[in-house]
N, C-alpha and C positions, 0 to 999 in steps of 0.2 A: 527655553521652552522645550519640554520633553515631547517626543512624538507620540502618536497614537499607534497602538499595536495593529499591524496590517492584517492579522489573523482574526482577532476577536474584538477589535476596536476599543480596547481598554485604554484608559489614560493612566493607569497605574503601572508605568514601566520605569526601569532604571538602567543606568549605564554600568557596564562591567568591562573595563578595558576598552576594546574597540567594538564591543557589542552592545546593543540594546536588548534587554530581556523583559519579557512579560511574565510576571509571577502567576497570573491567572490561568494562562494556557500553555506556559513554558515555551513559547515561541521565541527564537533568538534571531536577530538580524544585525547586519553590519551598520555602524553609524554612518558610513559613507553611503550605504544603500538607502538609509533613511532620508538623506539629503536628495537623492535621486531615486524616487520611488519605483521607477521602471526596472531597477536592478533587484528589487525585493522579490524573492521567490516564495510565493504564498502556496503552501500545500493545498491540494484540492481536497476538500472535505464536504462534498455535496451529497454524500450518501450513495454514490455510484460505486460499483466495484470495478477496479481497474487492474490490468495485468502488470507485469514487471516493467513494461515500456510505457505505461500510462494510458493504454487503449481501453476504452470502456467495454466491459464484457456484458453479455446478455444470455438469457436462458437459451439452450440449444446450440451455442457456439462450440467450435472445435478449438482446442488449445494444445500446445506442446509444452511438456515439462522442460525447464531450462537447467535443472540441477538434479543430480542423483539424490533421491529422497529415501531415507530409511523408513520402512513400514513398522510402525509401533507394534510391539508384541510379536514380531516375526524377525527372522534373519534376512528377509527379502529386501530388495532395493528396487524402487521404481527408477529406471535409467533415464538419464538426460536424453531428450529427443523423443520420448514416448508420446504418441498422439492420443489425446483423450477427446472423444466425440460426445456430443449431446450433454453438455454440462448443465447443472441446475444451480442457480445462485441461492445461497441460504444466508441467514442472519445469525450464525452461531457466534456466541459471545467469546469463543476461544481463538478467534482469528482465522479459523478454517471456514472460508466463505464460499467454497465450491464443493458441491456434492456430485459424485460421478461414479461410473463403473469403468474399471481399467481391465482390459483383457489379461487374464492370468492372475489377477489380484482380487477382483470382485469390487464390491461397493466400498468407497472410501471418501474421505473429505480431504481437500487440498487447500492450501493458502494461495491466494491469487498472486502473491509476490513471487511465486516459484513457477509461474506459467506465462506463456505469451500467446496471444491470439494468432491462429494460423489462417 
């Protein structure tokens, strides 16, 4: 009996080596984890925006950049450790889900995977 996909609950899964693969949502998990479902790590996809550590972000939060980021169209770099205050969460389709103003750079959009809540 093949297991049900823990992400999308599809029954259309198949085995590939030691992995189960769901062709509908592209989720992969270990066959051993399928036997013991508490080991299956299901990605959180509940519509909330989370930082690099998985903490839920909200409008008005203060975050810290965790990686040097090149500014598109400029030779400038937003340095790791830069504090960004009063963020606004957006639903941009390009992955940039934080709108903010950074001192010395002005208004820009960031990806939540490159910040942590402070």
